[in-house]
Legacy VTK file of the C-alpha trace (Angstrom):
# vtk DataFile Version 3.0
C-alpha trace
ASCII
DATASET POLYDATA
POINTS 78 float
103.893 21.715 -87.482
105.613 20.877 -84.432
107.694 18.003 -84.696
108.796 15.487 -82.083
112.295 14.272 -81.236
112.292 10.691 -80.352
114.405 9.913 -77.246
117.003 7.029 -78.263
116.969 5.705 -74.645
112.939 5.790 -74.404
113.012 3.445 -77.361
115.431 1.217 -76.290
114.160 0.673 -72.750
110.579 -0.314 -74.552
112.454 -2.444 -76.706
113.906 -4.241 -73.412
110.598 -4.295 -71.347
108.762 -8.039 -71.056
106.075 -8.571 -73.787
102.883 -9.673 -71.733
101.599 -11.758 -74.814
104.588 -13.565 -75.793
105.211 -14.254 -72.488
102.163 -16.079 -72.281
103.052 -17.583 -74.884
106.272 -19.005 -74.577
105.841 -19.251 -70.859
109.265 -17.917 -70.476
110.511 -14.034 -70.563
110.767 -12.476 -74.039
111.348 -8.831 -74.277
109.769 -6.576 -77.551
112.740 -6.404 -79.376
112.811 -10.673 -79.424
109.492 -10.244 -80.961
109.823 -7.611 -83.467
113.006 -9.557 -84.833
111.452 -12.895 -85.104
108.247 -10.751 -87.040
110.872 -9.479 -89.433
112.386 -12.372 -90.142
109.326 -14.118 -91.027
108.348 -11.053 -92.909
111.909 -11.450 -94.826
111.428 -15.130 -95.348
107.344 -14.594 -97.349
109.062 -12.033 -99.396
111.554 -13.987 -100.596
109.131 -17.280 -101.211
106.904 -14.960 -102.956
109.324 -12.973 -105.110
111.582 -16.337 -105.630
109.336 -17.223 -109.019
109.768 -13.801 -110.611
111.980 -11.335 -109.063
115.286 -13.399 -107.702
117.249 -10.113 -106.685
114.606 -9.431 -104.512
114.020 -13.241 -103.249
117.891 -13.000 -102.827
118.083 -9.518 -101.180
115.230 -10.601 -98.503
117.021 -13.859 -98.100
120.061 -12.018 -96.803
118.063 -9.831 -95.015
116.693 -12.867 -93.194
119.658 -13.867 -92.513
121.307 -11.022 -90.888
118.169 -10.842 -88.709
118.754 -14.026 -87.642
122.362 -13.575 -86.770
121.336 -10.051 -84.550
118.791 -12.477 -83.020
121.344 -15.322 -82.147
123.887 -12.469 -80.915
121.310 -11.071 -78.792
120.581 -14.431 -76.958
124.344 -14.584 -76.266
LINES 1 79
78 0 1 2 3 4 5 6 7 8 9 10 11 12 13 14 15 16 17 18 19 20 21 22 23 24 25 26 27 28 29 30 31 32 33 34 35 36 37 38 39 40 41 42 43 44 45 46 47 48 49 50 51 52 53 54 55 56 57 58 59 60 61 62 63 64 65 66 67 68 69 70 71 72 73 74 75 76 77
Protein backbone atom coordinates (compact mmCIF):
# COMPACT_ATOMS: atom_id res chain seq x y z
CA UNK A 1 0.00 0.00 0.00
CA UNK A 2 1.40 3.33 -1.06
CA UNK A 3 1.02 6.21 1.37
CA UNK A 4 0.76 9.77 0.20
CA UNK A 5 2.54 12.50 2.05
CA UNK A 6 0.40 15.59 2.39
CA UNK A 7 2.33 18.76 1.73
CA UNK A 8 1.57 21.30 4.47
CA UNK A 9 2.04 24.22 2.08
CA UNK A 10 -0.61 22.84 -0.27
CA UNK A 11 -3.11 22.49 2.57
CA UNK A 12 -2.40 25.99 3.86
CA UNK A 13 -2.69 27.51 0.38
CA UNK A 14 -5.97 25.61 -0.20
CA UNK A 15 -7.38 26.94 3.08
CA UNK A 16 -6.35 30.49 2.17
CA UNK A 17 -8.17 30.38 -1.18
CA UNK A 18 -11.48 32.13 -1.56
CA UNK A 19 -14.63 30.03 -1.15
CA UNK A 20 -16.89 30.82 -4.11
CA UNK A 21 -20.15 29.65 -2.51
CA UNK A 22 -19.73 31.51 0.78
CA UNK A 23 -18.40 34.58 -1.01
CA UNK A 24 -21.62 34.69 -3.04
CA UNK A 25 -23.75 34.16 0.08
CA UNK A 26 -21.93 36.77 2.19
CA UNK A 27 -21.26 39.17 -0.71
CA UNK A 28 -17.72 39.69 0.59
CA UNK A 29 -14.53 37.62 0.25
CA UNK A 30 -14.45 34.58 2.55
CA UNK A 31 -11.62 32.02 2.71
CA UNK A 32 -12.08 28.28 3.04
CA UNK A 33 -10.25 28.38 6.38
CA UNK A 34 -12.78 30.84 7.78
CA UNK A 35 -15.64 28.67 6.52
CA UNK A 36 -14.09 25.62 8.17
CA UNK A 37 -13.68 27.43 11.50
CA UNK A 38 -17.26 28.74 11.49
CA UNK A 39 -18.65 25.29 10.73
CA UNK A 40 -16.53 23.69 13.47
CA UNK A 41 -17.80 26.29 15.94
CA UNK A 42 -21.39 25.43 15.00
CA UNK A 43 -20.72 21.70 15.43
CA UNK A 44 -19.18 22.26 18.88
CA UNK A 45 -22.14 24.38 20.00
CA UNK A 46 -24.60 21.74 18.77
CA UNK A 47 -22.70 18.98 20.62
CA UNK A 48 -22.66 21.12 23.78
CA UNK A 49 -26.42 21.70 23.56
CA UNK A 50 -27.23 18.03 22.97
CA UNK A 51 -24.91 16.80 25.73
CA UNK A 52 -26.04 19.41 28.30
CA UNK A 53 -28.83 17.20 29.60
CA UNK A 54 -26.81 14.08 30.31
CA UNK A 55 -23.05 14.51 30.12
CA UNK A 56 -21.90 17.80 31.54
CA UNK A 57 -18.22 16.96 30.97
CA UNK A 58 -18.80 16.55 27.23
CA UNK A 59 -20.90 19.71 27.16
CA UNK A 60 -18.20 21.69 28.96
CA UNK A 61 -15.51 20.32 26.66
CA UNK A 62 -17.49 21.19 23.54
CA UNK A 63 -18.13 24.69 24.90
CA UNK A 64 -14.42 25.19 25.58
CA UNK A 65 -13.63 23.92 22.09
CA UNK A 66 -16.10 26.38 20.56
CA UNK A 67 -14.60 29.22 22.61
CA UNK A 68 -11.09 28.35 21.45
CA UNK A 69 -12.20 28.23 17.81
CA UNK A 70 -13.90 31.64 18.15
CA UNK A 71 -10.67 33.01 19.59
CA UNK A 72 -8.73 31.67 16.59
CA UNK A 73 -11.31 33.14 14.23
CA UNK A 74 -11.03 36.56 15.89
CA UNK A 75 -7.22 36.46 15.70
CA UNK A 76 -7.42 35.56 12.03
CA UNK A 77 -9.74 38.53 11.36
CA UNK A 78 -7.38 41.09 12.91
